[in-house]
C-alpha positions in Angstrom: 18.0 5.2 7.3 14.5 6.5 7.3 13.0 3.0 7.9 15.4 2.4 10.9 14.4 5.8 12.3 10.7 5.0 12.0 11.1 1.6 13.5 12.9 3.0 16.6 10.2 5.7 16.9 7.5 3.0 16.9 9.4 0.9 19.5 9.7 4.0 21.7 6.0 4.7 21.4 5.1 1.1 22.3 7.5 1.3 25.3 5.8 4.5 26.5 2.3 3.0 26.2 3.4 -0.1 28.1 5.1 2.1 30.8 1.9 4.2 31.1 -0.2 1.1 31.4 2.0 -0.3 34.2 2.1 3.1 36.0 -1.6 3.9 35.8 -3.2 0.5 36.1 -2.4 -1.4 39.4 -4.2 -4.5 38.2 -2.2 -4.8 35.0 1.0 -4.0 36.9 0.5 -6.8 39.4 -0.4 -9.4 36.7 2.5 -8.4 34.4 5.0 -8.5 37.3 3.7 -12.0 38.3 4.0 -13.2 34.7 7.5 -11.8 33.9 9.4 -11.5 37.2 7.6 -13.9 39.6 7.3 -12.5 43.0 10.2 -10.0 42.8 9.1 -6.6 41.3 12.6 -5.2 41.4 13.7 -7.5 38.6 10.7 -6.3 36.5 11.4 -2.6 37.1 15.1 -3.2 36.4 14.3 -4.9 33.1 11.9 -2.1 32.2 14.6 0.4 33.0 17.2 -1.4 30.8 14.7 -1.6 27.9 14.1 2.2 28.3 17.8 2.9 28.3 18.4 0.8 25.2 15.5 2.4 23.3 16.7 5.9 24.3 20.2 5.1 23.2 18.9 3.8 19.8 16.7 6.9 19.3 19.6 9.2 20.1 21.9 7.4 17.7 19.4 7.3 14.8 18.5 11.0 15.3 22.1 12.1 15.3 23.0 9.9 12.3 20.0 11.3 10.4 21.0 14.8 11.3 24.6 14.2 10.1 23.4 12.7 6.8 21.0 15.6 6.2 23.8 18.2 6.9 26.1 16.4 4.6 23.4 16.4 1.9 22.7 20.1 2.3 26.5 20.9 2.2 26.9 18.9 -1.1 23.9 20.6 -2.6 25.2 24.0 -1.6 28.5 23.1 -3.2 26.8 22.2 -6.4 24.8 25.5 -6.3 28.0 27.5 -5.8 29.7 25.6 -8.7 26.8 26.4 -11.0 26.9 30.0 -9.9 30.6 30.2 -10.7 30.0 28.7 -14.1 27.3 31.2 -14.9 29.5 34.0 -13.7 32.3 32.8 -16.0 30.0 32.5 -19.0 28.7 36.0 -18.4 32.2 37.4 -18.2 33.1 35.5 -21.4 30.0 37.0 -23.1 30.9 40.5 -22.0 34.4 40.2 -23.3 33.3 38.8 -26.7 30.6 41.4 -27.1 32.9 44.3 -26.3 35.5 43.0 -28.6 33.5 42.5 -31.8 30.0 41.5 -32.5 27.8 43.9 -30.5 30.4 46.8 -30.2 29.0 50.3 -30.8 29.9 51.7 -34.2 30.6 55.3 -34.9 29.9 57.1 -38.2 26.9 58.3 -40.1 23.5 56.9 -39.5 21.8 55.3 -42.5 18.0 55.2 -42.6 16.1 52.6 -44.6 14.3 53.7 -47.7 10.9 55.2 -47.0 11.8 56.3 -43.5 10.2 59.5 -42.4 11.6 61.2 -39.3 8.9 61.9 -36.7 7.7 65.4 -36.4 8.4 67.1 -33.2 5.5 67.7 -30.9 5.3 71.2 -29.4 5.2 71.2 -25.6 1.8 71.5 -24.0 1.0 75.0 -22.9 0.4 75.4 -19.1 -3.1 75.7 -18.0 -4.1 79.1 -16.6 -7.3 77.9 -15.0 -8.7 74.9 -13.0 -11.4 72.6 -14.3 -14.1 74.9 -13.0 -12.5 77.8 -14.9 -11.3 79.4 -11.7 -7.9 81.1 -12.2 -4.9 79.4 -10.7 -3.1 81.5 -8.1 
């Protein structure tokens, strides 16, 4: 799809360059008309118009097709992401139910300390300062 899109884009650019050359250069316009359409310039301009219409149609089709394919790809990836989120949520719920039912459940009773454990000594609260750094009393 990408190759077709690039090919159509290149063809459109070549067409635009050719059209600009014909519009801006009267010498090339007259010589190109005499080579392709003979002495009747309306046939030349009609052919140029048809080529432009065909290229525009091709460009619109490829752009819309590419857009549809990209949207479909994004939707499928979002579906996969949602599915993975749902699985993760289910696993977390399952872990919560198993942990509350047995293994990590809180136990009540007496606390047993290991041998050699010494409880920390409480630290007395710091007394409030009565003066500032420069020993001026606080008001």
